[in-house]
DOZA-529128 format. One record per residue (C-alpha): y, z, x negated. Coordinates in nm, 4 decimals. Example, Ala and Ser with C-alpha at 12.3 -4.5 7.8 and 13.67 -1.06 7.14 Angstrom:
// residues 2
        py        pz        px
   -0.4500    0.7800   -1.2300
   -0.1060    0.7140   -1.3670
***
This chain:
// residues 316
        py        pz        px
    0.0175   -0.0099    0.0002
    0.2260    0.1069   -0.2782
    0.1490   -0.2446   -0.4716
    0.2180   -0.4153   -0.1670
    0.5778   -0.2777   -0.1382
    0.6381   -0.3245   -0.4799
    0.5511   -0.7006   -0.4365
    0.7709   -0.7402   -0.1309
    1.0696   -0.5884   -0.3146
    1.0181   -0.8157   -0.5866
    1.0273   -1.1180   -0.3576
    1.3160   -0.9748   -0.1899
    1.5061   -0.9311   -0.5293
    1.4129   -1.2924   -0.6347
    1.5390   -1.4221   -0.2751
    1.8793   -1.2495   -0.3288
    1.9242   -1.3370   -0.6745
    1.8461   -1.7225   -0.5965
    2.0856   -1.7017   -0.2853
    2.3608   -1.5496   -0.4919
    2.2991   -1.8300   -0.7503
    2.3359   -2.0851   -0.4981
    2.6206   -1.9418   -0.3295
    2.7863   -1.9096   -0.6913
    2.7074   -2.2941   -0.7532
    2.8713   -2.3973   -0.4236
    3.1904   -2.1724   -0.5001
    3.2380   -2.3232   -0.8616
    3.1929   -2.6626   -0.7316
    3.4309   -2.6392   -0.4380
    3.6763   -2.4741   -0.7038
    3.6411   -2.7728   -0.9294
    3.6669   -3.0213   -0.6560
    3.9846   -2.8759   -0.5337
    4.1332   -2.8565   -0.8976
    4.0560   -3.2225   -0.9227
    4.2198   -3.2984   -0.5541
    4.5120   -3.0806   -0.6749
    4.5589   -3.2922   -0.9809
    4.4981   -3.6614   -0.8430
    4.7750   -3.5534   -0.5664
    5.0055   -3.3957   -0.8337
    4.9997   -3.6907   -1.0583
    5.0160   -3.9491   -0.7788
    5.3601   -3.7749   -0.6770
    5.4485   -3.7763   -1.0305
    5.3597   -4.1652   -1.0336
    5.5971   -4.1978   -0.7567
    5.8656   -4.0199   -0.8844
    5.8350   -4.1904   -1.2093
    5.8384   -4.5591   -1.0730
    6.1574   -4.4526   -0.8492
    6.3187   -4.3234   -1.1605
    6.2424   -4.6578   -1.3169
    6.3881   -4.8445   -1.0685
    6.6881   -4.6504   -1.0676
    6.7434   -4.7334   -1.4404
    6.7014   -5.0914   -1.3469
    6.9951   -5.0496   -1.0883
    7.2183   -4.8913   -1.3434
    7.1726   -5.1495   -1.5797
    7.2334   -5.4204   -1.3079
    7.5521   -5.2344   -1.2271
    7.6892   -5.2419   -1.5745
    7.5991   -5.6147   -1.6043
    7.8012   -5.6561   -1.2824
    8.0659   -5.4707   -1.4292
    8.0662   -5.6786   -1.7570
    8.0283   -6.0115   -1.5570
    8.3710   -5.9019   -1.3251
    8.5680   -5.9257   -1.6842
    8.8131   -6.1789   -1.7801
    8.6009   -6.2348   -2.1052
    8.4230   -6.5709   -2.1533
    8.1865   -6.4121   -2.4651
    7.8899   -6.2125   -2.4411
    7.7847   -5.9990   -2.7455
    7.6300   -5.7114   -2.9047
    7.9690   -5.5269   -2.8451
    7.9647   -5.5362   -2.4552
    7.9013   -5.2219   -2.2615
    7.5403   -5.3560   -2.1274
    7.4125   -5.3983   -2.5365
    7.5091   -5.0474   -2.6357
    7.2126   -4.8146   -2.6813
    7.2295   -4.5219   -2.4137
    7.0397   -4.1831   -2.4995
    6.7519   -4.1103   -2.2627
    6.8935   -3.9947   -1.9306
    6.7675   -3.6757   -1.7537
    6.7469   -3.7156   -1.3873
    6.6014   -3.4271   -1.1785
    6.2565   -3.3180   -1.3245
    6.2216   -3.6724   -1.5521
    6.4186   -3.8566   -1.7911
    6.4773   -4.2388   -1.8050
    6.5279   -4.4692   -2.1018
    6.7110   -4.8110   -2.0186
    6.7519   -5.0966   -2.2952
    6.9071   -5.4172   -2.2019
    6.8663   -5.7547   -2.3978
    7.0316   -6.1013   -2.3901
    6.7408   -6.3516   -2.3097
    6.9681   -6.6231   -2.3910
    6.9728   -6.5007   -2.7790
    6.5917   -6.6415   -2.7827
    6.4457   -6.9717   -2.7653
    6.3601   -7.0832   -2.4265
    6.0463   -7.2733   -2.4373
    6.1455   -7.4575   -2.1215
    6.3875   -7.5944   -2.3221
    6.1531   -7.8298   -2.5141
    6.0562   -8.0276   -2.2059
    6.3401   -8.2869   -2.0761
    6.4025   -8.3641   -1.7079
    6.1706   -8.6923   -1.7390
    5.8641   -8.4887   -1.8667
    5.9016   -8.5825   -2.2326
    5.9711   -8.3359   -2.5167
    6.3076   -8.3005   -2.6840
    6.2539   -8.3513   -3.0257
    6.5305   -8.1227   -3.1994
    6.4010   -7.8386   -2.9763
    6.0877   -7.8874   -3.0942
    6.1794   -7.8674   -3.4675
    6.3777   -7.5548   -3.3694
    6.0503   -7.4061   -3.2149
    5.8316   -7.5313   -3.5354
    6.0633   -7.3698   -3.7939
    6.0848   -7.0384   -3.5684
    5.6899   -7.0440   -3.5502
    5.6983   -7.0683   -3.9212
    5.9691   -6.7918   -3.9539
    5.7466   -6.5748   -3.7569
    5.4637   -6.6047   -3.9913
    5.2475   -6.8430   -3.7445
    5.1050   -7.1576   -3.7963
    5.3806   -7.4407   -3.6263
    5.0540   -7.6074   -3.5060
    5.0212   -7.3239   -3.2644
    5.3103   -7.5166   -3.0730
    5.1130   -7.8078   -3.0119
    4.9379   -7.6740   -2.7039
    5.2535   -7.5566   -2.5888
    5.3863   -7.8935   -2.6088
    5.0834   -8.0319   -2.4111
    5.1176   -7.7649   -2.1382
    5.4933   -7.8525   -2.0789
    5.4742   -8.2539   -2.1140
    5.3886   -8.4658   -1.8110
    5.1101   -8.6743   -1.9856
    4.7485   -8.6037   -2.0245
    4.7110   -8.7240   -2.4061
    4.6752   -8.3917   -2.6239
    4.8752   -8.3502   -2.9253
    4.6780   -8.3391   -3.2838
    4.5505   -7.9622   -3.2292
    4.6878   -7.9321   -2.8752
    4.4824   -7.9460   -2.5347
    4.5265   -8.1067   -2.2241
    4.3365   -8.1152   -1.8961
    4.0124   -8.1742   -2.0309
    3.9898   -7.8458   -2.2653
    4.0930   -7.6229   -1.9909
    3.8388   -7.7799   -1.7353
    3.5625   -7.6729   -1.9815
    3.6333   -7.3022   -2.0175
    3.3877   -7.0701   -1.8453
    3.6574   -6.9889   -1.5731
    3.8147   -7.3345   -1.5572
    4.1945   -7.4156   -1.4460
    4.4346   -7.7033   -1.4796
    4.7397   -7.6834   -1.7150
    5.0885   -7.6900   -1.5651
    5.1855   -8.0121   -1.7403
    5.5750   -7.8958   -1.6512
    5.8034   -7.5979   -1.7114
    5.6349   -7.2453   -1.7663
    5.7103   -7.0392   -1.4468
    5.6744   -6.7060   -1.5968
    5.6334   -6.5636   -1.9423
    5.2918   -6.4261   -1.8177
    5.1790   -6.7968   -1.8131
    5.1908   -6.8124   -2.1816
    4.8493   -6.6356   -2.2039
    4.6788   -6.9248   -2.0127
    4.7890   -7.1825   -2.3122
    4.5247   -7.2135   -2.5921
    4.5862   -7.0410   -2.9131
    4.8626   -6.7860   -2.7677
    4.6656   -6.4925   -2.7873
    4.8223   -6.1546   -2.6990
    4.9049   -6.1108   -3.0956
    5.0477   -6.4290   -3.1133
    5.2621   -6.3553   -2.8384
    5.3644   -6.0227   -2.9652
    5.5159   -6.2057   -3.2703
    5.7047   -6.4351   -3.0883
    5.8361   -6.1734   -2.8031
    6.1812   -6.1103   -2.9734
    6.2412   -6.4606   -3.0551
    6.0995   -6.6396   -2.7696
    6.1451   -6.6664   -2.3726
    6.0432   -6.8518   -2.0695
    6.3280   -6.9006   -1.8304
    6.3469   -7.0766   -1.4854
    6.5604   -7.3897   -1.6164
    6.5914   -7.6264   -1.8990
    6.9457   -7.6133   -1.9515
    7.0072   -7.2994   -2.1117
    7.1881   -7.2487   -2.4545
    7.1223   -6.9917   -2.7303
    7.4066   -6.7388   -2.7526
    7.4867   -6.7350   -3.1113
    7.6717   -6.3515   -3.0814
    7.3246   -6.2309   -2.9612
    7.0460   -6.4308   -3.1248
    6.8207   -6.2626   -3.3808
    6.8171   -6.3752   -3.7677
    6.5002   -6.5849   -3.7341
    6.6424   -6.8022   -3.4345
    7.0026   -6.8645   -3.5984
    6.8002   -6.9595   -3.8916
    6.5521   -7.2025   -3.7346
    6.8637   -7.3469   -3.5647
    7.0412   -7.3938   -3.8838
    6.8001   -7.3995   -4.1784
    7.0857   -7.5001   -4.4106
    7.2830   -7.2283   -4.3595
    7.4136   -7.0168   -4.6484
    7.2098   -6.6824   -4.6057
    7.4875   -6.4719   -4.7578
    7.7257   -6.5842   -4.4792
    7.4587   -6.5683   -4.2169
    7.3914   -6.2053   -4.3231
    7.7812   -6.1267   -4.3227
    7.7972   -6.2875   -3.9573
    7.5026   -6.0642   -3.8342
    7.6966   -5.7625   -3.9783
    8.0404   -5.8160   -3.8161
    7.9448   -6.0021   -3.4871
    7.9155   -5.6842   -3.2964
    8.2795   -5.5919   -3.3542
    8.4257   -5.9390   -3.4026
    8.1889   -6.1986   -3.2145
    8.2667   -6.5728   -3.2413
    8.4766   -6.7121   -2.9245
    8.3346   -7.0579   -2.9284
    8.1036   -7.2646   -3.1366
    8.3825   -7.4093   -3.3452
    8.4390   -7.0802   -3.4911
    8.1131   -6.9934   -3.5404
    8.0835   -7.3342   -3.7511
    8.3802   -7.1956   -3.9648
    8.2546   -6.8691   -4.0054
    7.9176   -7.0068   -4.1400
    8.0613   -7.3255   -4.3116
    7.8647   -7.5271   -4.1240
    7.9580   -7.9070   -4.0385
    8.0322   -7.9393   -3.6787
    7.9079   -8.2611   -3.6109
    7.5650   -8.1593   -3.5774
    7.3664   -8.2179   -3.2617
    7.2652   -7.8457   -3.2917
    7.6288   -7.7433   -3.1962
    7.4995   -7.8765   -2.8409
    7.2209   -7.6203   -2.8444
    7.4564   -7.3084   -2.9065
    7.6937   -7.1137   -2.6930
    7.8984   -6.7884   -2.6688
    7.8057   -6.6797   -2.3243
    7.4799   -6.5607   -2.1357
    7.3464   -6.5803   -1.7885
    7.0191   -6.4213   -1.8506
    6.9307   -6.0622   -1.9457
    6.6013   -5.8112   -1.9499
    6.6066   -5.4934   -1.8347
    6.3672   -5.2404   -1.9530
    6.3040   -4.9159   -1.8375
    6.0766   -4.6283   -1.9555
    6.0977   -4.3349   -1.7039
    5.8784   -3.9842   -1.7595
    5.8155   -3.7348   -1.5084
    5.5751   -3.5181   -1.6977
    5.2649   -3.5857   -1.7208
    5.3376   -3.9285   -1.6300
    5.5388   -4.2342   -1.7643
    5.6092   -4.5671   -1.6009
    5.7598   -4.8728   -1.7808
    5.9178   -5.1697   -1.5884
    6.0840   -5.4813   -1.7259
    6.3224   -5.6786   -1.4714
    6.4652   -6.0085   -1.6124
    6.7852   -6.1165   -1.4056
    7.0302   -6.3760   -1.4132
    7.3927   -6.3229   -1.3524
    7.6431   -6.5398   -1.1936
    8.0007   -6.3864   -1.2590
    7.9546   -6.0380   -1.0844
    7.6360   -6.1369   -0.8986
    7.3046   -6.0087   -1.0587
    6.9754   -6.1535   -0.9250
    6.6394   -6.0544   -1.0360
    6.3965   -6.3471   -1.1022
    6.0955   -6.1437   -1.2220
    5.9342   -5.7922   -1.2275
    5.6566   -5.6543   -1.4740
    5.5297   -5.3126   -1.4290
    5.2563   -5.1560   -1.6557
    5.0220   -4.9145   -1.5036
    5.1207   -4.5442   -1.4853
    5.0298   -4.3606   -1.8039
    4.9009   -3.9902   -1.7825
    4.9486   -3.7759   -2.0835
    4.6343   -3.6038   -2.1861
    4.6667   -3.1993   -2.2331
***
């Protein structure tokens, strides 16, 4: 009888321990699930706040561009209000960094294509020289030419319709102007690494009539336009143009000692209509980047493209 009672007590103890264990597991699982849900909701809220803050940064830059466009000046330069670097701006629980750059300081690849669908010889020469100055094989320009021109005859190292239709995921080339900068990734040979090397000197704008603003163009772009320029004069111009920008192409030629009867002077300007606004908003622990290209006409500023990166959450 005694042994039976001891046995029953042992079974009851095991049962109790098992019940407590299962209950503990359930409570821990519930607590973990609740914690995960909380963090997901928290990060989702921070993502929305960061996205709103990034858009606010864009609106701030658009306001600056509008104010600059309403001025009486016919010159855009690195000394303008929009070009001045801003410190990180604290807003509420977050901070936003805003940067505006002149897209007409770069080579617009659509300038290589004429209205008749052929390739502009002088712009092609500039592009080839620019590829070399960025440490790239100028032959990489051949597929770009084939993407732009209206025919189906490939350049010596280019690619036309036949090449793209043989890919695992086939598609056809544009045989026309680039519509977005993202389209460059579809061109043979223009890998992410190549596009990264070109990002500071090349752009895609929705027109084939833009000129390069010499007051904002990087060194390589000016050197590609004017390979014969005296490098000391060029360095001096680059150092002083922020405070004393040129007011016209004739003044530019005089300051750099260039002959002004060159066709290249028809490819440059001192004004800009297209700009890129880049914002980075952080609401801990989430960061959101946004790049917007805009077109300015007088004091009107119109977005032409939006590029958003996925929110990034810091680990910790």
